[in-house]
C-alpha positions in Angstrom: 5.5 5.9 -1.0 5.2 9.0 1.7 6.4 7.3 5.1 2.9 8.2 6.5 1.3 6.2 4.2 3.8 3.2 3.9 3.3 2.7 8.2 -0.7 3.1 7.7 -0.4 0.3 4.9 2.0 -2.1 7.4 -0.3 -1.7 9.8 -3.3 -2.4 8.3 -5.0 0.7 9.3 -7.0 2.5 6.5 -5.5 4.4 3.5 -7.6 6.2 1.1 -6.0 7.1 -2.3 -6.9 10.7 -3.9 -6.5 12.1 -7.2 -4.8 15.3 -8.2 -6.2 16.0 -11.7 -8.5 18.1 -10.0 -5.8 19.9 -8.7 -3.8 20.1 -11.4 -6.6 21.0 -14.3 -9.8 20.9 -12.9 -9.5 24.4 -10.4 -7.7 27.3 -10.5 -4.8 28.6 -8.1 -5.2 29.1 -4.9 -8.4 27.5 -4.7 -7.3 23.9 -5.8 -4.8 24.2 -3.4 -7.2 25.0 -0.4 -9.7 22.3 -1.9 -6.8 19.4 -1.9 -6.0 20.6 1.8 -9.4 20.4 3.1 -10.2 16.9 1.4 -7.0 15.6 2.9 -8.4 17.4 6.2 -11.9 15.4 5.6 -10.4 11.8 5.3 -8.1 12.6 8.1 -11.1 13.3 10.3 -13.1 10.6 9.5 -10.4 7.9 10.3 -8.2 7.0 7.2 -4.7 8.1 5.7 -5.1 10.3 3.2 -2.9 9.7 0.0 -2.9 12.1 -2.9 -1.3 10.4 -5.8 1.0 12.8 -8.2 4.5 12.8 -10.3 6.5 15.4 -9.1 9.6 15.9 -11.8 9.5 11.9 -13.0 8.3 10.4 -10.0 5.1 8.9 -9.4 4.1 9.9 -5.5 1.7 8.0 -3.6 1.2 10.5 -0.5 1.9 14.5 -1.1 3.7 16.9 1.1 2.3 20.2 1.4 5.1 21.8 -0.6 4.3 19.2 -3.4 0.7 20.0 -3.0 1.8 23.7 -3.7 4.2 22.8 -6.6 1.6 20.9 -8.5 -1.5 23.1 -7.5 0.8 26.5 -8.9 2.4 25.1 -12.2 1.2 25.6 -15.5 3.2 23.1 -17.3 2.0 20.2 -15.8 0.9 16.8 -17.9 -2.7 15.5 -17.3 -1.6 11.6 -16.6 -3.6 8.8 -17.2 -2.3 4.9 -18.2 -1.5 5.9 -21.3 1.0 8.7 -20.6 2.5 7.2 -17.8 5.8 5.6 -19.5 6.3 9.3 -21.2 5.5 11.2 -18.2 8.3 9.4 -16.2 10.9 8.6 -18.7 11.0 12.6 -19.3 11.2 13.5 -15.8 8.0 15.2 -16.3 5.3 16.3 -13.4 1.5 16.0 -13.7 -2.0 15.1 -12.0 -3.6 11.5 -12.0 -6.5 11.1 -13.5 -8.8 8.4 -12.4 -7.0 5.7 -14.4 -3.5 7.1 -13.7 -4.4 7.0 -9.8 -5.8 3.7 -9.7 -2.5 2.0 -11.2 -0.9 3.6 -8.7 -3.1 2.9 -5.4 -3.6 -0.7 -6.9 0.5 -1.2 -6.8 0.6 0.4 -3.8 -1.7 -1.9 -2.0 -4.6 0.6 -1.4 -7.7 -0.6 -2.4 -10.4 2.1 -2.1 -10.0 5.6 -3.7 -12.2 8.9 -3.5 -12.9 11.2 -6.5 -15.1 13.5 -7.8 -16.8 11.9 -10.9 -15.4 9.4 -13.4 -15.2 9.8 -16.8 -17.3 8.0 -19.1 -18.4 8.0 -23.0 -18.7 11.4 -24.5 -21.9 12.8 -25.7 -21.8 11.3 -29.3 -19.0 9.0 -28.3 -21.2 6.5 -30.4 -19.3 8.2 -33.6 -16.3 9.7 -32.2 -15.6 6.8 -30.0 -14.3 9.4 -27.2 -14.8 7.0 -24.2 -12.5 7.6 -21.1 -9.7 5.4 -19.9 -11.2 5.3 -16.7 -13.6 2.7 -17.6 -11.3 0.5 -19.0 -9.4 1.0 -16.0 -12.1 0.1 -13.8 -12.4 -3.4 -15.9 -8.9 -4.3 -15.1 -7.8 -2.8 -11.7 -9.4 -3.9 -8.9 -9.8 -0.6 -6.8 -13.1 0.7 -5.6 -14.0 3.9 -6.2 -16.2 6.3 -4.4 -17.5 9.1 -6.6 -20.5 11.1 -7.7 -21.5 9.4 -10.5 -20.4 9.8 -14.0 -19.8 13.5 -15.0 -22.9 15.1 -16.3 -21.3 16.7 -19.4 -21.4 13.0 -20.3 -23.5 10.2 -22.0 -24.7 8.3 -18.9 -27.1 5.8 -20.5 -23.6 5.0 -22.4 -21.6 4.7 -19.8 -23.1 2.5 -17.8 -23.6 0.1 -20.5 -19.9 0.1 -21.2 -19.3 -0.1 -17.4 -21.5 -3.2 -17.6 -19.6 -4.5 -20.8 -16.3 -4.3 -18.6 -17.6 -6.1 -16.0 -17.7 -3.6 -13.3 -20.2 -3.9 -10.4 -21.9 -0.3 -9.9 -23.6 0.4 -6.5 -25.7 3.9 -5.8 -24.8 4.9 -2.3 -27.7 5.4 0.2 -31.8 4.3 -0.2 -32.1 5.0 -3.7 -30.7 3.2 -7.2 -30.9 6.4 -8.6 -27.3 6.5 -10.2 -26.5 10.5 -9.6 -25.2 13.0 -12.2 -22.2 14.6 -10.8 -24.1 18.1 -10.5 -27.3 16.6 -9.8 -28.9 13.9 -7.6 -31.1 12.3 -10.4 -29.5 11.4 -14.3 -32.7 9.2 -15.2 -30.6 6.4 -15.5 -31.2 3.8 -12.5 -27.8 2.0 -10.8 -28.0 -1.9 -11.1 -27.3 -2.0 -7.4 -27.5 -0.2 -4.6 -25.9 0.0 -0.9 -27.7 1.6 2.1 -24.2 2.7 4.4 -20.6 2.7 4.6 -20.8 -1.1 6.3 -22.8 -2.5 3.3 -20.4 -0.7 0.6 -17.5 -2.4 2.6 -19.1 -5.8 2.2 -19.4 -5.6 -1.3 -15.4 -4.1 -1.8 -14.3 -7.1 0.4 -16.5 -9.8 -2.0 -15.0 -8.2 -4.9 -11.4 -8.5 -3.4 -12.4 -12.0 -2.1 -13.3 -13.3 -5.4 -9.9 -11.8 -7.4 -12.1 -11.1 -10.4 -9.3 -8.0 -11.3 -11.9 -5.4 -11.8 -12.8 -2.7 -9.5 -16.0 -1.5 -8.1 -17.7 2.2 -8.4 -19.4 3.3 -5.2 -21.5 6.6 -7.1 -22.4 9.0 -3.9 -25.4 11.5 -4.5 -24.2 15.4 -3.7 -25.7 16.4 -0.9 -29.2 17.7 -1.3 -28.5 21.3 -0.1 -25.4 21.6 -2.6 -26.9 19.9 -5.6 -27.7 22.2 -9.2 -30.8 22.1 -10.4 -30.5 19.8 -13.4 -32.3 22.0 -15.9 -29.7 24.5 -15.2 -26.7 22.3 -15.4 -28.2 20.7 -18.4 -28.5 23.7 -20.7 -25.2 24.8 -19.5 -24.1 21.9 -20.9 -25.5 21.8 -24.4 -24.1 25.5 -24.4 -20.6 24.7 -23.7 -20.8 21.5 -26.2 -21.4 23.8 -28.9 -18.6 26.0 -27.9 -16.2 23.0 -27.7 -17.7 21.8 -31.1 -17.2 25.2 -32.5 -13.6 25.7 -31.3 -12.4 21.9 -32.0 -11.6 21.3 -28.8 -10.9 17.6 -28.4 -9.2 14.6 -26.4 -8.5 15.2 -22.8 -8.5 18.8 -23.0 -12.8 18.6 -23.6 -13.9 17.9 -20.1 -11.4 20.5 -18.3 -12.9 23.1 -21.0 -16.5 21.9 -20.4 -16.3 21.8 -16.6 -15.1 25.6 -16.8 -17.4 26.5 -19.6 -20.2 24.8 -17.2 -19.1 27.3 -14.2 -19.1 30.5 -16.1 -22.3 30.0 -17.4 -23.9 28.9 -14.1 -22.4 31.9 -12.3 -20.1 29.5 -10.1 -23.0 27.4 -9.2 -21.8 24.1 -10.5 -18.0 25.0 -8.9 -19.9 25.2 -5.8 -21.3 21.3 -6.2 -18.5 20.2 -7.4 -16.4 21.1 -4.6 -19.6 20.0 -2.1 -19.4 16.8 -3.4 -15.7 16.3 -3.8 -15.7 16.8 0.1 -18.5 14.5 0.4 -17.5 11.7 -1.2 -13.9 12.2 0.8 -16.0 11.9 4.0 -18.2 8.7 2.8 -14.8 7.2 1.1 -13.1 7.5 4.5 -16.2 5.7 6.3 -15.7 2.8 3.9 -12.3 2.5 4.3 -12.3 2.9 7.8 -15.8 -0.2 7.1 -13.6 -2.1 4.8 -9.8 -2.0 7.4 -12.1 -3.7 10.3 -13.5 -6.0 8.0 -10.5 -7.3 6.9 -8.9 -7.5 10.0 -12.0 -9.7 11.4 -11.8 -11.9 8.3 -7.4 -12.2 9.2 -8.2 -13.1 12.9 -11.0 -16.0 12.0 -8.6 -17.5 9.6 -6.1 -17.8 11.6 -8.4 -19.0 14.5 -9.6 -22.0 12.2 -6.3 -22.7 11.1 -5.5 -26.3 11.5 -2.1 -28.0 11.6 -0.5 -28.6 8.4 -0.4 -32.0 6.6 2.5 -33.0 5.8 4.1 -31.1 9.0 5.4 -27.3 9.2 8.9 -26.7 9.1 10.0 -24.9 11.8 12.0 -21.7 11.9 13.8 -19.9 15.3 15.5 -16.7 14.8 14.9 -13.3 15.2 12.5 -10.3 14.6 13.8 -6.8 13.7 12.0 -3.3 13.0 14.5 -1.6 10.6 14.4 2.0 10.3 16.8 3.1 7.4 17.7 7.0 7.2 19.0 7.7 3.8 20.7 11.6 3.8 20.5 13.7 0.7 24.1 14.6 0.6 26.8 12.3 0.0 28.6 13.5 3.3 27.0 13.7 6.7 27.3 16.8 8.8 28.4 16.2 12.2 28.2 18.4 15.3 24.7 17.8 15.8 23.5 19.3 13.1 19.9 18.0 11.2 21.0 16.7 8.0 17.8 16.8 5.4 17.0 13.2 4.2 14.2 10.5 4.0 13.3 7.9 7.1 11.7 4.6 6.3 10.7 1.8 8.2 10.8 -1.8 7.3 10.6 -5.1 8.8 13.1 -7.6 8.7 15.2 -10.2 11.3 16.8 -13.1 9.2 14.5 -15.3 11.1 11.5 -13.5 10.4 12.8 -13.0 6.2 13.4 -16.9 5.9 10.0 -17.6 8.1 8.2 -14.9 5.4 9.6 -16.6 2.7 8.8 -20.0 3.3 5.2 -18.9 3.9 4.9 -17.2 0.8 6.0 -20.1 -0.9 2.7 -22.3 0.5 4.8 -23.9 3.5 4.2 -21.7 6.2 6.2 -22.6 9.3 6.1 -22.4 12.8 7.8 -19.4 13.5 9.2 -19.2 17.0 10.5 -16.2 18.0 10.3 -12.8 20.5 9.5 -9.6 20.9 8.3 -6.6 23.1 4.5 -6.1 23.7 5.4 -2.3 22.6 4.0 0.3 20.3 6.1 -2.1 16.9 4.3 -5.1 18.0 1.0 -4.8 16.3 2.5 -3.3 13.3 4.5 -7.0 13.0 1.4 -9.0 13.6 -0.4 -7.1 11.1 2.3 -7.5 8.6 3.1 -11.0 8.8 -0.5 -11.8 8.7 0.1 -14.8 6.4 3.0 -16.3 8.5 1.8 -18.7 11.3 3.2 -16.3 14.4 1.2 -17.7 17.1 4.5 -19.9 19.1 6.3 -15.8 19.0 6.5 -14.5 22.6 5.3 -11.2 23.2 7.2 -9.9 26.3 6.2 -7.2 28.7 8.6 -4.6 29.5 10.8 -5.5 26.9 11.9 -3.8 23.9 11.2 -5.5 20.3 14.3 -5.7 18.3 15.1 -2.4 16.4 18.2 -1.7 13.8 18.5 1.9 12.9 21.2 2.4 9.8 22.3 6.1 8.6 23.2 6.0 5.1 25.1 8.8 3.1 23.5 10.0 -0.1 26.0 7.9 -2.1 24.6 4.9 -0.4 27.7 4.1 2.2 26.5 3.3 5.5 27.8 5.8 8.2 26.6 4.2 11.4 24.1 1.4 12.3 23.0 1.0 15.9 21.3 -1.9 17.3 18.8 -3.0 19.9 18.9 -6.8 19.7 18.4 -8.1 23.5 15.5 -9.6 23.2 16.7 -12.2 21.0 18.5 -13.4 24.0 14.8 -14.9 25.1 14.8 -17.3 22.7 16.1 -19.4 25.3 16.7 -23.6 25.3 13.4 -23.6 27.8 11.2 -21.8 25.2 12.0 -23.8 22.3 11.5 -27.0 24.3 8.0 -26.7 24.4 7.8 -27.2 20.9 9.6 -30.8 21.2 7.1 -32.7 18.7 6.7 -29.7 16.2 10.6 -30.0 15.7 10.4 -33.9 16.0 7.6 -33.7 13.0 9.2 -31.1 10.8 10.9 -31.4 7.4 13.1 -28.9 8.0 14.5 -26.6 11.0 15.9 -23.4 9.9 18.1 -21.3 13.0 19.6 -18.1 12.8 22.6 -16.6 14.5 20.5 -14.1 16.5 19.6 -16.8 19.3 22.1 -17.9 22.2 24.7 -20.2 21.7 22.8 -22.6 24.8 19.7 -22.5 22.4 21.5 -23.6 19.3 23.5 -26.4 20.6 20.6 -27.6 22.0 18.7 -27.6 18.7 21.9 -29.5 17.0 22.1 -31.8 20.0 17.7 -32.5 19.1 18.9 -32.9 15.5 21.5 -35.6 16.0 19.4 -37.7 18.6 16.2 -37.5 15.8 18.0 -37.3 12.5 16.8 -33.6 11.8 17.4 -32.0 9.1 18.9 -28.1 10.4 19.8 -25.3 7.8 21.9 -23.0 9.6 21.8 -19.3 8.5 25.2 -17.7 9.6 23.4 -13.9 10.3 26.6 -12.3 10.1 30.9 -12.4 10.2 30.5 -12.3 14.3 28.0 -15.0 14.8 28.7 -17.2 11.9 31.1 -19.5 13.9 28.7 -20.2 16.9 28.2 -23.9 16.0 31.8 -24.3 15.4 32.6 -23.5 18.6 31.8 -27.2 19.4 31.3 -30.2 17.5 27.2 -29.1 17.1 28.1 -28.1 13.7 28.0 -31.6 13.0 24.3 -32.1 13.2 23.8 -29.0 10.5 22.3 -30.3 7.3 22.8 -27.0 5.6 24.6 -23.8 6.1 24.5 -20.2 3.7 27.4 -18.0 4.6 28.5 -15.5 2.4 32.7 -14.9 1.8 33.0 -13.3 4.9 30.9 -15.6 7.2 32.8 -18.7 5.5 36.0 -17.1 6.3 35.3 -16.5 10.0 34.0 -19.9 10.0 37.1 -21.1 8.5 39.4 -19.4 11.3 37.5 -21.1 14.0 37.7 -24.7 12.9 41.7 -23.8 12.3 41.4 -24.9 8.6 44.3 -23.5 6.0 43.6 -20.8 3.5 42.7 -22.4 0.2 45.2 -20.9 -2.2 44.2 -17.4 -3.5 41.7 -16.6 -1.0 42.6 -12.9 1.0 41.1 -12.9 4.6 40.9 -9.1 4.4 37.7 -7.4 2.1 
């Protein structure tokens, strides 16, 4: 996942997935490249983050760099990749453009709920005899991603496609004041959509409802082409009939049919259909981005409402006391890091960590949702953390003005060796005895108290004292070799119920206690 896309997902900002088959198989170079750039710019202008999906040398990329866009746009030997093609293309290290089906799979795995395309595939004309049905339709029936398109490509059997979507359990809604289902190049198909949504907010409500239900199927939002750019229906239909006849004569079948028909129709309409194609893609990108923004705001409001209504858990919550970190991992391309102030090529990614946060995250995902006591700054990182940890009880976490959220940066060689690590962890000192004491009642009732080695020694000793007095179960996570021995500097360790050291941490604890080294174990690594 491209860093800008990953960051937007972590922060809860709207992201719009885009397919790449239209780049690799839908238009000629360089028009395909300029169109791809324009569509990404439209998404950005309307407040969302574009994530064009493509396969480059055997790897799925969610979000393409301009260099990768140029590569796919200018390459001839690339594959049109649907669900069935993914295993082979990846195993052979090939490159390809993802179809609606392939893009939906990638978007869903990345956590992107909305995808914009030109038009989806469907039941081909004569499909009742040939059984030529696009995998886009079955994908919509089993992958919970909302697809914004100009309906179904007009070269297809639109009536049978709508029937097939109904069989697959796909919610289909026309966008605008009419239920008229659009026919890609044209605004009218002669068929009615089951439902319609009048604007972006209604579309977002529909998608949010589908996601909440967890049906496992997608939603199709059918957006008509702008009236001033739509192609006349009779002109397009005549061109389609001629193109279909020629395809039959040439024996063109399978996934080669659609690219052939679209190119032939463009030739027969003197480029009028291609102009409509570009216009509808741009319009879909604008509408889809606005829906993504509305959906993002709706989901944020829902999360806030859920947190405000959360009641005390029965049985009582566990309590976790420890650190929150924002981790930046920089991995160089080369096995040797160049010094002397030189820039090393590589990739940088951000993730959220901290031993205490990790423990609270795991317990929350197990359904135990502990009370989490920690501290972070009120800075550019705090909102991202709160969004990422929305499933956790973060109400008690300190947010301090003028303080930095704890950050850690690791520089790793291409061979995977740590070259240097830098940490700004001063804010962990704010997890004080006075702060923790405000939650005495929660500590007394907790079935388990977890505490990590990031907290100050005085806080650790205070919790151990409470544990002795009130017979609390305490789990200590040593964090690292230097912090592992904190409870063992006094008799605080006698209050611990559980401890989870690795071998190096266990050696450090052993040294602090002055115990003899067990036979067969060396202190050196």
